[in-house]
C-alpha positions as CSV (number, residue, x, y, z in Angstrom):
1,M,-33.6,80.2,-51.4
2,K,-34.8,83.3,-49.5
3,K,-36.7,81.1,-47.1
4,F,-33.5,78.9,-46.6
5,L,-31.4,82.0,-45.9
6,A,-34.0,83.3,-43.5
7,F,-33.9,80.0,-41.7
8,I,-30.1,80.1,-41.5
9,A,-30.4,83.6,-39.9
10,L,-33.0,82.4,-37.5
11,V,-30.8,79.5,-36.4
12,G,-27.9,81.8,-36.0
13,L,-29.9,84.3,-33.9
14,A,-31.3,81.5,-31.8
15,F,-27.9,80.1,-30.8
16,V,-25.6,83.1,-31.1
17,G,-25.6,83.4,-27.3
18,L,-24.0,80.0,-26.9
19,A,-20.8,81.2,-28.4
20,Q,-20.5,84.3,-26.2
21,A,-20.2,82.7,-22.8
22,P,-19.7,79.3,-21.1
23,V,-22.9,77.3,-21.0
24,A,-21.7,75.7,-17.8
25,I,-18.8,75.9,-15.3
26,V,-17.8,72.7,-13.6
27,N,-15.6,73.0,-10.5
28,G,-14.2,76.2,-12.0
29,E,-13.7,74.8,-15.6
30,P,-15.9,76.1,-18.4
31,I,-17.9,74.1,-21.0
32,T,-18.2,76.3,-24.0
33,G,-21.1,76.8,-26.4
34,E,-18.9,75.3,-29.2
35,E,-18.4,72.2,-27.1
36,L,-22.2,71.9,-26.6
37,E,-22.9,72.4,-30.3
38,S,-20.3,69.8,-31.3
39,A,-21.8,67.3,-28.9
40,S,-25.5,68.1,-29.7
41,R,-25.1,68.8,-33.4
42,L,-28.2,70.8,-33.1
43,N,-27.6,73.1,-36.0
44,Q,-26.9,70.0,-38.2
45,I,-30.1,68.4,-37.0
46,L,-32.2,71.5,-37.7
47,F,-30.8,71.9,-41.2
48,T,-31.6,68.3,-41.9
49,V,-35.1,68.6,-40.6
50,Y,-35.6,71.9,-42.4
51,S,-34.6,70.3,-45.7
52,Q,-37.5,67.8,-45.4
53,Y,-40.0,69.4,-43.1
54,P,-39.5,73.2,-43.1
55,R,-42.7,74.0,-41.4
56,F,-41.8,71.6,-38.5
57,A,-38.4,73.2,-38.2
58,Q,-39.8,76.7,-38.1
59,S,-42.2,75.7,-35.4
60,L,-39.3,74.3,-33.3
61,L,-37.5,77.6,-33.6
62,T,-40.4,80.1,-33.3
63,T,-42.9,78.7,-30.8
64,P,-42.5,78.6,-27.0
65,E,-43.1,74.8,-27.0
66,G,-40.5,74.2,-29.8
67,K,-37.9,76.4,-28.1
68,A,-38.6,74.6,-24.8
69,F,-38.1,71.2,-26.5
70,L,-34.8,72.4,-28.0
71,T,-33.6,73.7,-24.7
72,R,-34.5,70.4,-23.0
73,Y,-32.5,68.6,-25.6
74,Q,-29.5,70.9,-25.1
75,R,-29.7,70.5,-21.3
76,D,-29.7,66.7,-21.6
77,V,-26.6,66.8,-23.8
78,L,-25.0,69.4,-21.5
79,E,-25.6,67.1,-18.5
80,D,-23.6,64.4,-20.3
81,L,-20.8,66.9,-20.9
82,I,-20.9,67.9,-17.2
83,L,-20.5,64.3,-16.1
84,R,-17.7,63.8,-18.5
85,K,-15.9,66.9,-17.3
86,I,-16.3,65.7,-13.7
87,Q,-14.8,62.3,-14.6
88,I,-11.8,63.8,-16.4
89,Q,-11.2,66.2,-13.5
90,E,-11.3,63.3,-11.0
91,A,-9.0,61.2,-13.1
92,R,-6.4,64.0,-13.2
93,V,-6.7,64.5,-9.4
94,R,-5.9,60.8,-9.0
95,G,-2.9,61.1,-11.2
96,L,-4.3,58.6,-13.8
97,T,-3.1,58.6,-17.4
98,P,-4.7,57.0,-20.5
99,D,-3.2,53.7,-21.5
100,A,-1.3,54.3,-24.8
101,A,-2.3,50.9,-26.3
102,R,-5.9,51.5,-25.4
103,V,-5.8,54.9,-27.0
104,E,-4.6,53.4,-30.3
105,E,-7.3,50.7,-30.1
106,L,-10.0,53.3,-29.6
107,I,-8.7,55.4,-32.5
108,G,-8.9,52.3,-34.6
109,Q,-12.4,51.5,-33.5
110,I,-13.5,55.1,-34.5
111,L,-12.0,54.7,-37.9
112,E,-13.6,51.3,-38.4
113,H,-17.0,52.8,-37.4
114,I,-16.6,55.6,-39.9
115,K,-15.7,53.2,-42.7
116,T,-18.6,50.9,-41.8
117,Y,-21.1,53.7,-41.5
118,Y,-20.2,55.2,-44.9
119,G,-19.3,51.9,-46.6
120,L,-15.7,53.0,-47.3
121,T,-12.6,51.0,-47.9
122,D,-9.2,52.1,-46.4
123,E,-8.3,53.6,-49.8
124,E,-11.7,55.4,-50.1
125,L,-11.4,56.8,-46.6
126,A,-7.9,58.1,-47.4
127,A,-9.3,59.7,-50.6
128,E,-12.1,61.4,-48.8
129,L,-9.7,62.8,-46.2
130,A,-7.4,64.0,-49.0
131,N,-10.3,65.9,-50.5
132,E,-10.6,67.7,-47.1
133,G,-6.9,68.4,-47.1
134,L,-6.0,65.7,-44.5
135,S,-3.9,62.7,-44.5
136,L,-5.0,59.6,-42.6
137,E,-2.3,60.2,-40.0
138,E,-3.4,63.8,-39.5
139,F,-7.0,62.6,-39.0
140,R,-5.9,60.0,-36.5
141,E,-4.2,62.8,-34.5
142,E,-7.4,64.8,-34.6
143,L,-9.2,61.8,-33.1
144,R,-6.5,61.3,-30.4
145,P,-7.9,63.8,-27.8
146,Q,-11.3,62.1,-27.9
147,A,-9.7,58.7,-27.6
148,E,-7.4,59.8,-24.7
149,E,-10.4,61.2,-22.8
150,Q,-12.3,57.9,-23.2
151,A,-9.3,55.9,-22.1
152,L,-8.9,58.1,-19.1
153,I,-12.5,57.6,-18.1
154,E,-12.1,53.9,-18.4
155,A,-9.0,54.1,-16.1
156,L,-11.1,56.0,-13.6
157,K,-13.9,53.5,-13.7
158,A,-11.4,50.7,-13.1
159,A,-9.9,52.7,-10.1
160,V,-13.4,53.5,-8.6
161,T,-14.5,49.8,-8.9
162,T,-11.3,48.2,-8.0
163,D,-12.7,46.9,-4.7
164,V,-15.7,45.1,-6.2
165,T,-15.6,41.4,-5.5
166,V,-18.0,38.5,-5.9
167,S,-18.7,35.9,-3.3
168,E,-19.6,32.3,-3.9
169,E,-23.0,33.0,-2.2
170,E,-23.7,35.8,-4.7
171,V,-22.9,33.5,-7.6
172,A,-25.1,30.7,-6.3
173,D,-28.0,33.1,-5.5
174,Y,-27.9,34.7,-9.0
175,Y,-27.9,31.2,-10.6
176,E,-30.8,30.1,-8.5
177,K,-32.9,33.1,-9.5
178,N,-31.8,33.2,-13.2
179,S,-30.9,29.6,-14.1
180,G,-33.3,29.7,-17.0
181,Q,-31.1,32.1,-18.9
182,F,-28.4,29.6,-19.1
183,A,-30.5,26.9,-20.8
184,D,-29.2,25.4,-24.1
185,A,-31.1,25.2,-27.4
186,E,-33.1,22.1,-26.1
187,G,-34.1,23.9,-22.9
188,N,-31.7,21.9,-20.7
189,I,-30.3,23.9,-17.8
190,P,-26.7,23.1,-17.0
191,P,-25.5,22.6,-13.4
192,L,-24.0,25.7,-11.7
193,A,-20.5,24.1,-11.9
194,E,-20.6,24.2,-15.7
195,V,-21.5,27.9,-15.9
196,W,-19.8,29.1,-12.8
197,D,-17.4,31.5,-14.6
198,K,-20.2,32.9,-16.8
199,V,-22.4,33.5,-13.8
200,A,-19.6,35.1,-11.8
201,T,-18.8,37.4,-14.7
202,L,-22.4,38.5,-14.9
203,V,-22.6,39.2,-11.2
204,F,-19.3,41.1,-11.2
205,T,-20.4,43.2,-14.2
206,E,-23.6,44.1,-12.5
207,K,-21.9,45.0,-9.2
208,Q,-19.2,47.0,-11.0
209,E,-21.7,49.0,-12.9
210,K,-23.8,49.7,-9.8
211,A,-20.6,50.9,-7.9
212,W,-19.7,53.1,-10.9
213,Q,-23.2,54.6,-11.2
214,D,-23.3,55.2,-7.4
215,W,-19.9,57.0,-7.6
216,L,-21.1,59.1,-10.6
217,K,-24.3,60.2,-8.7
218,K,-22.3,61.2,-5.7
219,A,-19.7,63.0,-7.7
220,R,-22.4,65.0,-9.6
221,E,-24.2,65.9,-6.4
222,T,-21.0,67.2,-4.8
223,A,-19.6,69.0,-7.8
224,E,-19.8,72.8,-8.0
225,V,-21.8,73.3,-11.2
226,Q,-23.1,76.5,-12.7
227,I,-25.4,76.2,-15.7
228,N,-26.0,79.2,-17.9
229,L,-28.3,77.6,-20.5
């Protein structure tokens, strides 16, 4: 017990600075230590590791190599938060709003994931929430900001890639180079006309994703970002 309490103190001392100042400032908007901890779940990870491999956990927290590894992990998660912040900022600048129906759909997907992960029925989930002092509707509202942000980012991606088109030449070229992937169970390759829509969708998806990644890279490069981690 004393070792466990000492470990708790060690974790607290290691990350107390995160709660005292923004870990990053993105175009004038802060990302707090609480946001980073929520996204990285580092304390939860360390507690889990400590419960099974205490020596390993202690090495992570007390050696230069371990501390460097934890900092790298935090920086990776922080970079995701920075990109997300940039996307939300751009969406707001463009006057985009999250689609209400999509928000409800995303909330439903999160709830389904929770039920599947923990093997819960609707009634069991409601009972678990009740034990935490929450109704299902209150929990849905707690999930809403996350769903709204995701829907907003999806709207931004649609806006950024709205000019992406696919030519007949691109579809034919893709089919010629990748026709084998459209073979049936017997190995027969259908003519292009039979799989045209499928090929066109694949080409469009690839071009859309490239346009989106190119935009993200440029937006990150031009953003004013101060990292304090």
